N, C-alpha and C positions, 0 to 999 in steps of 0.2 A: 504494500500500500504506500504509494508515493506521498500522499497527503492525508492528514487525519480527517476522518469523517466528521462533518459539522455536527450531526446529531450526537455522535459519541462524545465529542468535546463538550457540547452544551450540557449534557446530562451526566457528566462525571460528578460523583457525589462530593468530591473535595474541590475547594477553590483551585482554579488552574489558569495558566497564562500560556498562550500559543502565539508564536510569531515567526516570521521569516526575516532574515537580516535585510535591513533597508525598508521595512514596512512596519506600520503601526502594530502594536501588540493587541491581541484579542483576549478578552476576559470572559470566562464562562459564567453561567447564572449563579453558581455557588459562590464565585469570587465576588460578584456584584452584590449579592445578598449580604455577605459578611463585611466586605471592605469598601463597597461603593464603587464609584467610577474614578476615584482620585488617581493622580499620576503615580506610577511605580517609581521607587528609588532607582536612579539611573544605573548604578553598578549592578543592580539585581539581574539584569538581562545580559550582562557581560561576563558572568561567572562561568567557570568550566563545568562540564557535566559532573554530577555527583550530588551529595547532600550538603546543604548549607543552612545556616541559621540567620535569620534576619528579623527585623521588626516591621510590621505593617500597621497602618493607622486605620481604625474603623471610622464610620461616619460620625460617631459621637466623640471622636478625638482620642480614644484609647489606643495606645500603641501595644500591639500584641506580638509576642515572640512566636515565630513560625519556623518550622523546618521545611525547607524547599528541596524537593527532589527534581533535579534538572537533567534533561536528556536531549541529545540531538537525534532526531528521527532520520530514517534512511534517505528521505528526500532533502535533507539539509535544514528543514524547519526545526524549531526548538519548542519543547514543552516543559513547563514547570508546574508541578503539582505541590500544593501547600497544605501543611497540617498544622493546626494551632497547638503549640506545645507550651503555652503560657503557664500551665499548671506545673510543669516540670522546672520552671525557672522562678517559682514563687515559694517563699518560706511558708510552710504549712501552718505555723503558729500565728505569725503576725500578718500574713497575706501580703507582705512586701516583696518586691523582687529580691532574689537571693544573689549569692556571689557569682553564680553562673550568668545571671542577667547582667551583672556589673561587667564581667569580662566581655560579654557580647557587645554591650553598648560601648565599651572602651575600644573594641576592635573596629566598630563602625563609625566612630566619630572622634574628633580631636579631643585632647585632654580638656576637662572642664576648667573654667576660670577659677573656680573655688572647689576644693574638696575638704569636707569636714569629717573627721573621724571622732566618733562618740563612744564612750563607755559608760554603762550604768554604775554608779557608785553603790557599793555594799550589796550587790545582788547575791553573791555567794553567801554572805552572812544571812541575808533574808531567807535564802533557800534552806540553810541549816536551821534557822530559827522557826520558820513557818511552813516549810515544805515547798516542793517544786511548783505546786499549783499557784501559790502566792507569787513566786518568781515569774511564772508565765503571765500572770495578770499584769505585773509591772512591765514586762517586755511589750505586751500588747498596748499598754497605756502609752509608752514612749513612741511606739510605732504610729499610734493615732495622732499624737501631738506633731510628730515630724511630717507625717503625710499631709496633715492639714496645712502646715506652714509651707510645705513644698509646692502646693497648688497655687499659692499666692506669690511666690518669689520670682520666677519659677525655679524649680529644682527637682531632682529625683532622689529618692531615698532607697537604700538597700540595707538588708540585714546580712552581715557577714557570717553570723553565727555567734553562739554564746551571748555575751552582753554587748557586742560590738555592732555598730551601725555606721554606714557611710552616707553622706549627703553630698551630691554633686550639683553644682549650679553653673550656668553659663554667665552669671553675673558675679561681680567681686563682692563677696560677703565679708563682713567684719564681725568681731566678737559680739558687738551690740545687737546683731541680728539674732544671735542664739540665746542671749541672756533672758529675753522674755519666754523662750521655750523652756528654759530651766525652771522658771517660776511656774509656768503652766503645768509642767510635769510634776513639780513639787506639790501643786494642788491636787493633781490626780493621785499621788502617793498618799496624801492625807485622807482623801476620800476612800482609798483602799485600806486605810488603817495601818499603813506602814509606820513604824516608830520614828519619831523625830530625828534620832541620831543616825538613822539610815537614809534620811532624805535631806541632809543639810545642803548639799549642792546638787542633788538629784542625778545629774550626769556630768562627767568631765568631757571636754572636747578640745580639739586642736585643729587649726586651719592650715591649709597649704594652698598657695596660689600659683597659677601658671601665668607667665613663664618664669617668674622669679624662683620658684622651687622646683622647676622642671617642666618638661613638655609631654610627659607620658604619665599614665596612671601609676606605674611603678614608682616614678619619681615623687609624685604627690603623696601616695600612700606612705612611702618611706619618710618623707619630711614630716607629715602629720604624726606618724607613729613616734618619731624621735621627740617631737614637742610634747606629745601626750605623756610619753615616758618621763620627761623632765618634770612635768607638772606633778605627776604622782610621786616621784622621787622627792620633790620639794615638800609636798604635803605630809609625807611620812617622816620628815625630819632627817632623811638620809642625806640630803644635799649638804646641809651644814656640817654634819659629822664627817662626810667624805671630804669636803673641802678642808676641814681642820686636819684630817689625816694626811691629805696630799700636801698641804702646806708644810706640815712637819717633816714630810719626806722630801720636800723640794721638788715635787712633780706637778705638771699641769693637770688640771681636771679633765676627765674624759666624759663625754656625753654617753648616756645609756644607749646600748645597741637597740635597733628596732626589734620588736617582738616578731620572731619568725612565723608565728601563727597567722599573722596578717600579711606580712610582706611576701610570703611564699605564694600567696594567692595569685599574684601576677608576675609573670616572667618577663624580663626585658625583651 
């Protein structure tokens, strides 16, 4: 069969795109039903045969993660069949995009202007004191606060795992943007009955900016991790003690190394 049968293409159960080089792409009914008639991302049709992941935007503005199976047919025309795999790139607890979604977005777009790395303070202690269910409530509360703010900035929030979240924005954010979120999250913790000593600062965060701190996701994650590590070191009193020790030894101070649990997520 030199060309795909029109009826077969139109009635494929999954969204599909069919095109011949130099001619406009055709969208089948399933594609139009899910994603509308909006333009396709230009690189999408230039990828080699095989399986790829990309994001497509629905008519209501939601960007869904899709797996695209791309094949060149015997007549030279090309066919792409798409499967929605958003669920496999979503954290099951908080319903935020997960680390796989972060890696996908980083591969498809330049580094964000701002990356914020956030850790919940005292989550491990809360889990020990009140059980994992209480800790899960806290994680979901922060996810809700961050997702609400991200819709207004604009930004995208991801859960890396554990008590760590990442917020990426095309705008240059400053600490003052996140301080109200700390207050809002603290209010959520009070509503949940979290003891005051576990909600003093609610969450810690550090910012990294492109291009000052780097031009890749790896660079920005590493810079934010180092800053967050220094903050925690200072709050524990370890910085003053370490400085005193180093001064007595006559050695310069060393910054804490990035936490490999985060920085290994993205390879250069």
